[in-house]
C-alpha positions in Angstrom: 66.6 96.8 136.9 67.6 93.8 134.8 66.4 95.7 131.6 69.0 98.3 132.1 71.7 95.7 132.3 70.3 94.1 129.2 70.2 97.4 127.4 73.8 98.2 128.4 75.2 94.8 127.5 73.2 94.2 124.3 75.6 93.6 121.4 75.9 96.5 118.9 74.5 96.2 115.4 76.0 93.3 113.6 77.9 93.9 110.3 75.2 92.1 108.3 72.7 94.6 109.7 75.0 97.4 108.7 75.2 96.1 105.1 71.4 95.8 105.0 71.1 99.3 106.4 73.5 100.6 103.7 71.6 98.8 100.9 68.3 100.1 102.2 69.8 103.6 102.5 70.9 103.6 98.8 67.5 102.3 97.6 65.6 104.8 99.8 67.6 107.6 98.3 66.4 106.4 94.9 62.8 106.6 96.1 62.0 103.1 97.3 59.3 103.2 99.9 60.1 99.6 101.1 63.7 100.6 101.6 62.7 103.7 103.6 60.5 101.4 105.7 63.6 99.3 106.5 65.5 102.4 107.5 62.7 103.6 109.7 62.2 100.2 111.4 65.9 99.8 112.1 66.6 103.3 113.4 63.3 104.4 115.0 63.3 102.3 118.2 66.7 103.6 119.4 66.0 107.1 118.1 62.7 107.2 120.1 64.5 106.0 123.3 67.1 108.7 122.9 64.5 111.4 122.3 62.3 110.1 125.2 65.2 110.8 127.6 65.5 114.4 126.2 61.9 115.4 126.1 59.9 112.8 128.0 56.3 112.2 127.0 56.5 114.3 123.8 59.1 111.9 122.3 56.9 110.4 119.7 55.9 113.8 118.4 59.5 115.0 118.3 60.6 111.8 116.6 57.8 112.3 114.0 59.1 115.8 113.2 62.6 114.4 112.9 61.4 111.7 110.4 59.6 114.3 108.3 62.9 116.2 108.0 64.9 112.9 107.4 62.5 112.0 104.6 62.6 115.4 103.1 66.4 115.6 103.1 67.3 112.0 102.5 68.3 112.5 98.9 71.0 115.0 99.9 72.5 112.7 102.6 76.0 111.4 101.8 77.4 108.5 103.8 77.0 104.9 104.9 74.5 103.2 107.2 76.4 104.3 110.4 76.6 107.8 109.1 72.9 107.7 108.4 72.2 106.7 112.0 74.4 109.6 113.2 72.7 112.0 110.8 69.2 110.9 111.9 70.2 111.2 115.5 71.5 114.7 115.0 68.3 115.8 113.4 66.3 114.2 116.2 68.4 116.0 118.8 67.9 119.3 117.0 64.1 118.8 116.9 64.2 117.8 120.6 66.1 121.0 121.5 63.7 123.1 119.4 60.8 121.4 121.3 62.3 122.1 124.7 62.8 125.8 123.8 59.2 126.0 122.5 57.8 124.4 125.7 59.8 126.8 127.9 58.3 129.7 126.0 54.7 128.3 125.9 54.1 125.7 128.6 51.3 123.3 127.7 48.5 122.4 130.1 47.5 118.8 129.8 43.8 118.0 129.5 41.9 115.2 131.2 42.5 111.6 130.0 38.8 111.3 129.2 39.2 113.7 126.3 41.5 111.3 124.5 40.1 108.8 122.0 40.7 105.2 122.7 43.2 103.5 120.3 43.4 99.8 119.9 46.4 97.9 118.7 47.1 94.5 117.3 49.9 93.7 119.7 49.6 91.8 123.0 48.9 94.5 125.5 50.3 92.6 128.5 53.5 91.8 126.8 53.9 95.4 125.6 53.2 96.8 129.1 55.9 94.5 130.7 58.4 95.5 128.0 57.5 99.2 128.4 57.8 99.2 132.2 61.3 97.6 131.9 62.4 100.0 129.2 60.9 103.0 131.0 62.7 102.0 134.2 66.0 101.8 132.4 65.4 105.1 130.6 64.3 106.7 133.9 67.6 105.7 135.4 69.6 107.1 132.5 67.5 110.3 132.7 68.8 110.7 136.3 72.2 111.3 134.9 73.5 114.7 134.0 72.4 115.6 130.5 75.9 115.2 128.9 76.4 111.8 130.5 72.8 110.6 129.6 73.2 111.6 126.0 76.6 110.0 125.7 75.4 106.7 127.2 72.3 106.7 125.1 74.1 107.4 121.8 76.9 105.0 122.5 75.1 102.1 124.1 71.4 102.3 123.0 71.8 103.9 119.6 75.1 102.2 119.0 77.0 105.1 117.5 80.8 105.1 117.6 82.6 107.8 119.6 83.3 110.0 116.5 79.6 110.0 115.5 78.5 110.8 119.0 81.0 113.7 119.1 79.5 115.1 115.9 75.9 114.7 117.2 76.8 116.5 120.4 79.2 119.0 119.0 82.0 117.8 121.4 85.4 116.3 121.1 85.7 112.5 121.1 87.6 112.5 124.4 84.8 114.5 126.1 82.3 111.9 124.8 84.4 109.0 126.1 84.7 110.7 129.5 80.9 111.5 129.7 80.0 107.9 128.7 82.4 106.4 131.2 81.1 108.6 134.0 77.5 107.9 133.1 78.0 104.2 133.1 79.8 104.3 136.4 77.0 106.3 137.9 74.4 103.8 136.5 76.4 101.0 138.1 76.2 102.9 141.4 72.5 103.3 141.0 72.2 99.5 140.5 74.4 98.8 143.5 77.3 97.3 141.5 80.8 98.3 142.4 83.9 97.4 140.6 
């Protein structure tokens, strides 16, 4: 469970990164593909972790739908780098809720693994597997929390949004976000056997 502790204690985005994100945002809004790539690479990992807790295995598909909307509506976005992360997270959350409603209406039956084509990657498979198992274990623990607590913890700690941004994403008051995040972190500490 060391990965959970690492995720929960990881420092938030540094101011230099925030300035880089703001500069990339401005350039991406003017049409720079390289700048959009910077936005994607900086926001996608945490966005994907957040969506994975909400929808499980379909997270990559849902995140892709969110990025299509983000790319489409980027020119109309007004705000800074932190605002962009909050805006992108709100879009991803809406796509996740749409996905969950769609799945409830039409459950999908998974086919056999043999039907899937094999994909090769350029990264070290063993290293990726170890990192994924640790991350998956941490996300599985967070997923055990009640939904409001899990989302508050993910958005505050993993995505790194401030309380006001999380409140906007979730449609709640900042006090409710603080309470949910606090309760979620306490419950995670209990899961890990830490008592204060």
